[in-house]
N, C-alpha and C positions, 0 to 999 in steps of 0.2 A: 262340794260336797260331791262324792265318789260313788256311784251306782252301779252296780252290774246287776243287769234283767235276764233272766232265763225265759225262755218259752218256748214250745214245740213238743211238750210230753204229753202223755196219755197214755190209753189203751191201744194197745196193736197184738196182734196173733203172732204166734211163732211163728219163724220166718219170714216176718213182715220187714218193715222200714220205717223209720220216722229221721225226722232233721231236728236237730236242737239247735237254737238260735241263744246268744248273748250279746248286749249292746250296752256297751258302756258310755259312761260320761263322767267328767271329774278327771280324767286322766291323761297323760297324752299315751297314746295308744301302742305308737311303735316303738315305747321306751319297756315295755312290757312284754313278757311272756307270759302266755296265755295255757290254760289249761282245763279241760275237764275231769272231774272227780264224782266220785259215784259212792254212795252208801245206801247199803239192804238193811231192812230191818233184823236190829241184833248182833249188824259187822260193823266193823270199823270204816272210815270213809278210805277209801283207796283211789289212787290217779289212774285216771282210763286212759287218757292221751294228754299229750302236750306240743306247742308249737313255740317256738323261740322266736323271738321280734325277727330275727333274718328269715324266719321261714321253713325252717328243721323241725320234722315232726319227729315224735316217738310215742310207741303204746303199750300199753300193759300186754302180756302173752294172751293175755284170754279174750282180747279183741282182736289183734291183728287179723289183717285180711277181711276183715268185717266192717270196721266203724274207721272213718277218716274225718281227722280236723282240720279245718284249714281258719283263714282268720282273712278280712278285708279291712285293712288300714286305714282307707279312706273311708269308712262306713262306721269304724271303730267298733266291730263286732267279729265275733268268732265263732262258727259252727262246728257240729258234731254230726257227721251223715253217720247214722244208724243201719245195717244192713244184716239182712242174716239174723235176725234177734232170737234168741234163747230166752226161756225161763229164767233164768239165772242173770240175766242181764236186768230185772227187776230193780227197781233203786231210786233215792230220789241222785239228781243230776246235778252238780255244783258246778258254777262256772268260777274260775279263779284267775286272778291278775297277780302276777309277782314281778316285781321291778328289777328288769336287767340290772340296774345301775346302783339299788339301794336295798335295804330290807323290808321296804315297803310291800305290803300282799292286802290283797282283798278278795271278798267273795261274794256271790248275786246270794239269793235266797233259795234257790233250788227249785227244780221242775222234776214232777213225778213221771217215771215210765215204769210202764206195768206190761210184762209181755204175757199173755195168757189168751187159752182159746176158749 
């Protein structure tokens, strides 16, 4: 059974930082490209950052220079370090695993990040 479990969300003040974690099980982790998406209330889910199975990363323009995605293939985990947070970063953040070799894709249940003073 495939599971992606996010953690690390919560309430943070503008300008603050938070680190999201996603632990996976049931997949051969290094066969998968990993990503973080977010969905704010009333908005569509959007890609925040992605990291390939080879380690190449890319970011949405809105988070470049503030967020960093990383992965630990030994621990089957992906992280999102979020710095200089803004109220517009408030959203549910979802971990995504996308097979590099097939059409298989999996999602976590999401973790909420609220940026507010």
